[in-house]
C-alpha positions, -999 to +999 in steps of 0.1 A: -096-826+055-075-834+030-062-805+008-067-805-032-041-794-051-043-767-076-026-761-108-009-726-117+003-711-153+014-680-165+004-645-156-001-638-194-008-650-225-011-637-261-017-653-297+013-673-313+010-677-341-022-674-371-031-693-400-061-696-422-080-710-449-103-695-477-117-717-501-105-712-539-138-711-550-146-673-556-184-664-557-199-632-575-226-612-564-240-615-601-237-657-598-256-652-567-285-632-584-287-659-608-311-674-585-316-650-560-343-622-571-317-594-563-287-573-586-250-562-578-255-528-569-284-535-546-264-564-527-235-541-521-256-511-509-271-530-481-242-552-473-209-540-487-201-572-501-187-577-538-175-615-536-175-645-512-159-678-510-178-711-512-160-744-501-161-774-529-184-801-529-161-823-514-145-801-489-155-801-456-159-778-427-132-804-409-107-802-441-109-762-438-101-765-400-071-788-402-053-768-428-060-736-409-047-753-375-018-767-396-006-729-406-015-714-370+010-743-357+038-735-381+035-698-381+039-698-339+063-723-339+044-749-315+047-784-320+014-804-320+027-827-293+028-791-277-011-786-276-028-796-247-066-782-262-079-781-289-112-759-294-133-754-325-158-724-326-184-732-352-226-735-359-222-758-390-207-788-382-232-808-393-232-837-367-247-831-325-219-860-322-185-866-329-179-825-325-156-810-351-130-806-326-118-839-316-115-849-355-096-821-362-072-831-337-069-863-347-060-851-383-036-830-369-022-862-351-035-853-316-048-869-283-051-831-265-088-825-249-109-813-275-143-796-280-165-770-299-178-740-289-214-728-300-218-691-301-226-683-336-206-654-352-193-649-315-177-681-313-143-673-320-140-645-293-154-667-268-133-697-273-101-678-273-107-661-243-114-695-226-083-707-243-064-678-226-078-690-191-067-727-200-033-716-202-035-692-168-047-716-147-023-743-157-044-765-173-027-764-208+005-749-220-010-742-255-042-743-265-053-745-306-083-723-317-103-728-346-132-705-358-145-722-389-181-725-408-194-740-442-224-722-445-230-725-481-245-761-470-272-743-445-283-711-472-317-710-491-304-691-522-340-678-529-340-658-495-331-621-497-318-615-462-292-648-461-282-659-493-261-630-504-244-627-467-233-658-456-196-677-468-176-704-460-138-702-443-114-708-411-087-694-391-069-704-364-047-692-340-024-708-311-024-695-277+001-701-249+020-679-217+038-645-230+061-624-217+035-593-216-004-597-218-014-602-252-048-609-245-072-588-225-098-597-203-130-605-221-160-584-219-193-612-230-229-618-224-262-627-245-297-614-248-315-646-249-348-622-253-336-618-288-331-656-299-357-654-326-334-630-345-308-658-358-321-687-359-323-724-381-355-731-403-365-758-380-357-784-349-337-810-362-367-839-351-388-821-375-360-829-405-367-853-435-357-862-468-377-834-481-366-803-461-327-789-453-318-771-427-310-735-431-300-697-416-326-676-412-323-640-399-342-605-392-314-584-408-330-554-399-337-561-367-296-572-364-287-539-375-309-520-348-293-542-323-253-548-330-241-513-341-254-500-307-255-526-285-217-536-291-207-498-287-209-506-249-193-541-249-165-529-267-159-498-242-159-522-216-138-547-236-113-517-238-117-506-198-109-535-186-077-539-204-067-509-189-067-489-224-085-459-241-095-457-274-067-438-284-046-468-277-056-488-303-038-493-336-066-515-353-102-520-346-117-561-358-150-563-354-173-594-366-177-591-404-210-589-404-224-564-427-200-534-436-226-509-427-231-528-395-192-524-393-191-487-402-218-477-378-202-494-348-173-475-356-191-440-355-205-450-324-173-456-309-157-422-322-125-441-327-098-414-329-085-413-364-059-434-377-069-466-365-078-494-390-108-511-393-113-543-408-134-545-437-129-582-450-168-585-455-163-570-489-141-600-504-151-630-477-187-622-469-201-634-433-177-665-423-195-660-387-169-677-364-143-678-390-149-639-395-124-622-368-097-645-377-099-644-415-103-605-410-068-598-390-053-620-417-062-596-444-047-570-427-016-586-421-015-597-458-021-565-471+004-546-452-024-524-430-015-539-401+017-555-383+024-584-357+024-564-320-003-543-330-029-534-304-066-545-319-100-547-302-117-574-312-155-574-309-182-603-323-219-608-320-241-634-334-271-658-329-281-667-294-281-628-292-241-637-281-215-616-280-180-612-268-145-590-272-114-587-264-081-563-268-053-583-280-019-580-293-020-591-329+003-623-338+024-636-367+011-652-395+026-681-417+050-665-450 
């Protein structure tokens, strides 16, 4: 019987460069409340969100992903010709076919393998793990991972559970070989028994010219689940990396809600001095883009630096979740 050959890649991988895109349009709580029956104090008390950004009318999800990807490539020093795979994590690409990733790859000048990952707000952490395994398995020398959302297209502006939460943006990293491990083993899973907690308003075959597709969320159920279940997942990710919580410099949870972030941090009993990402206050919940955007905010603000050890954790529709310990990458100056 013939023996099938196998590829073998490097033993260690890391994020080699980070790039993000934040839309120019800044939307305050007061603007949201021009339609929503609420006010700035109520929104900040329940979510911590002060502002968020919406893409322009003619600014597509692919546009945002492409810019973030270009910036990640520049930060990493890796040429587009050396990218073997492009993975786009998103839930708001408006078409089932074609996927966003081949369109982004083409914009960047690449014919690499390209596919989308749909894991809700956990999408970036899922895609990061897949990218690391592709490199370690020898399938690709470098992988471009992009988390991107245009959630402003899928909001009911009168829904008090979602209208002030979600926002737009993109974040990307280049994953490649490293001398030392910079992406730890993933701790991930799903709980489909709670899939009703975050859904779309109707099935695609039920859509017509009078109805649009919008995100619906049972916020109380998410709050009851995420800060507690994700504490165990976070501990697993740290343990799988062979580390202790005291080894961490930075904690970057999915930017769902400031109250969830603070409760999760307390449940983890994080050691004093660990930097905690709170980008949700200014960027809102950008779903699959929130983790890379939060990393960029910390690096840009000087609260963290390239080379720091960070715990990433994300959770969302599905319910899906994933987390890993990483070394923070450099970003474009």
